[in-house]
N, C-alpha and C positions, 0 to 999 in steps of 0.2 A: 519602514521596509515594505516593499510590495509583496502582495500575496503570491505564493508559489503553488505549484501543482505537482502532484506525485501519483505514480501508479504503484500500488502495493499488491504483491502476489501472495495468494494463500491457496493451499490445496484444500478443497472443500471437505475432504475426509478428515482434515485436522481442525480447520476453522473456516466456516462458510459465511457468506453474507446473511444467510438465514440465522446462523448463530449470533451474528452481530445484532440482528433485529430482535432476537430474544434475550440479549444480554440486559442486565439492569441498566436502565436509562439509555439503552441502545449504545452503550459505551464499553470499550475494552482496551487493554494494553496490547501493543504490537510487539511481542517478544520473540526470542529465538533467532534473531538475525545473527549469523555467524560468518559474515563476509565483511572485510575491512572497509571496502568502498561504501557498501550499504550502511555499515555502522557509522561511518563519517557523515553520511547524509543525515541519519537519525540524530547524531550527537551535535552536529554543527549547523545544519541547514534547514531541517524541517522545523517549522515554527507554528505556534498556536494560530489557528485560523486558516492554515493552508488547506487546500482541497486535496482529496484523495480519490482516485479511481480504484475501486475494489475489484481485483482481477482474480478469477478462479483459474488456477493453473493445474497442470497434470491431470486433466479430466477432459472428456469430450462432450460438448465443445468447450475449449478454453474461451473465456469471455469476461468482459467487464460487466459486473452485475449491478453496479450503482455507485453512488458517491458517499463519502464520509468527510468529516472535518477533523483536523488535528485539534485536540482540546488540552493537551499537555505536552510541552516540549520535551526533548530528550533527557532522560535520567537513567541511571544504571539499571540494567536488566537484572532483576532479582533471581532469575532462574540460573544465572551463571554461578551462583554461590550455593546452590542446592544439590548435593551429591545424588539425590534421588531423581533429579530432573534430567530429561534427555538433552537439555541445553547446558548441563554443568560444564564448567571450565576450571579445572584444578589450578591453572596458572593465574587465575583472576582472583582479586581480593576486594573487599569493600573499600580499602584504602587506595587501591589502584584498579578500578573496574576496567575491564576490556570492552564490554558490550553494553549497548544502550537500547532503550525502547522509547516509544511515545504512546500516548493514549489517543484513540480516535473515537468519534461518535458518528453513528449512522446519519446520513443527510437524506438522500433520496434513492429509492430503488428504481432501476430502469424499467420502463414499460416493457421493453424487450432487451434482454442482454445483448451486448455488442460483441460478437464473436471475433476471434483472431482472424478468420477468413474475411469477415466484413472489413476489419481494420486494414488488412492488406490491400483491399480493393478500393479504399476510400481516398479520393483526391485530397491532398493536403496533409496526409499522414505518412508520406513516403520517408521522412526523416525521423519518425518516431523511434525512440530508443528501443521499445519493445520489438520493433520489426527489423532491427539490425541483426544480421547473422552473428551468432556467438554470444549475444547478450543474454545473460542468465540472472542478472541482479534481481533480488526480490523487492527492491525499492528503487524506483527510477524517476528522474525528473520528467515532467511533461510540460510542454510550452502552453501558454495561454491559448494560442491558436488551436493546438491539438485538443486541449481541454474543451474548447467551445464546439469543435467539430464533433467530438465524442458525445457531448451533452445533447446536441441536435439529433444524433443517431439514437441515443438511449431514451431521451425524454421528449424529443420532438421540438425542443426549444432550448435556448440558452438562459440560464437563471441570472438574474441581476442581483 
């Protein structure tokens, strides 16, 4: 199966790229997704080795901060079973989990974050899911072409 690419949004006040850098082994689980389409991506399509664009949302400027890699494919999100968690779901059970998460590991920090305004002005990104009106998914597919354009913007080159 070919490698895929994803954009994952996080509010930096909740979990930032800096938090990922400081995490043990620069690895964390991506929990708290409570949208069925995003859940389906995590459960069914996001695979080990896939690339991730780490996007800071709900902050000025909103921007892609760097890249990560998926190191663990989808598995039940343990926060859905914890009544003390903000992500608790009383209708979900370990026997029939509703929500999934993946683990990611930091790959590279961008030399300069790639802001939403830059993305909007960049040729070749016109069809990017993030730039479509009304798109609010916290996890979105990214094409290889979009991935490579964004790497050039953030790193100055495409990694092989």
